[in-house]
N, C-alpha and C positions, 0 to 999 in steps of 0.2 A: 388675416385669415390664417389659418391651421396649413401647416406644410405635414401633413400627417397620413398620406396617402401618396401611392405612388401618382396618380391624374394631379395629383393638387402640386405634388412637385413637377412634373411634366409640363403643366402650365407655368408654374414660377418661372421656369428655367425659359419657357418659349420666349415669356414676357419681357423678359432681358435682352438688351442690347449687345455687339458684341465684345465689348468692352468687358460691360459688367460680367459677362457669362467668364470673361479670360481671368478677373480677378477676383471671383468669386472660385474658381478651378485652383488659383492660387494659393488663397486662404485653406480650402478644403487639402489641399498637399500639406501645406503646411501646420494644420491640424490632424494631419494623418500619423506626420513624421514623430510630432509631438505625442501623439498616442505607443508611439510603438518604442521610444525614448523610457516611457514609463514603466514602472512598475505593476500597471492595471492590468487584473486576469481579464479584463471584458476588451481590452484591444487586442487578444491574440485573434487572427484569423484565424487562427485552428479549433479555437474552443467556440464556434457557431451555436449551439444550444442554449437557446435563452432562456431554458429554464436551469439550467445550472445555476444549484445550490452552494454559495463561499463556504465552507465547512466555518462554524464558530468553534470556540474550546468546547461548549460542553457536548457538541456533538465531536469532535476529536478523542475525547476524555471515553467519550460511550465504544467507540470503535476500538481504542486501546483495551478498553474491559475485554470486549467481546473477545477480542486476538488473543490477550494474554491467558484468560482462563482456560483453553485448553492446555495450553503449555504449562502451566502451574499445576495442573491434575495431572497431567501425563507427568512431571516432576516429582510430585508426593507418591503417586501410586507406583513410578519406577524406583525409585530409591526403597518405599516399602517392602516388594515385591527382593530387591536386590540384597536388604538386611534379612530377609525372613529365611530366603535362598542360603545367605552367607553363612547363615548362623547353624544351619542344616549343613552345609558342607565344613564347617567348622566342629560339628558333633561327630559327621560319618567318617570328615578323612582327618580331620585336626589332630586325631589321636596319632595316625600313619606317620603324616606329614608334617605335626607342630604348626599349624597353621590359623591364626587368627580371624574374626570373623571380617576383619578388612581383609584380612589375602586369604578368605573364600572369596568375600566379595569380585577380588580382582581376577580370582581365579573362573568363577561365573560371567565377567565380562571377556576373557575370551575366551568363552566357551561361544556367547552371544551374540558379540558381535559377526562372527562369520556364517553365523544363522540368521540373523536379519536382513545381512548382505545378500545371502544367496535369497532370502525370500522376495526382495528386491526387486532383485533381478529377474527371477521367475513369476512377477506381476507385469515386470513391465514387461518381457519381453513377449 
């Protein structure tokens, strides 16, 4: 007979003698202790979601790509803007202050960081 329901388990435990119940309880405690010692994610009492799926390599790779694309896109865009702006600073202020494109980018970074920081502070507040 299958023990797949509460009623079946209740009936089974009710049919046991006192000694058999004690032995069953000891065995359940022993198995429960082994589960806690193992790295089996299903043994974690906090993860009670029966529908949880353990991610495989393909899912982890998809998640990495989805999360990496915005960072790569922003990096290219930021560098492109910095190079163009650095060249314009070089053309306008470079002759006066003798700045190269890289020095112009550095000046732009010095101007950009306080503006971005103050923008984030006003958005958060």
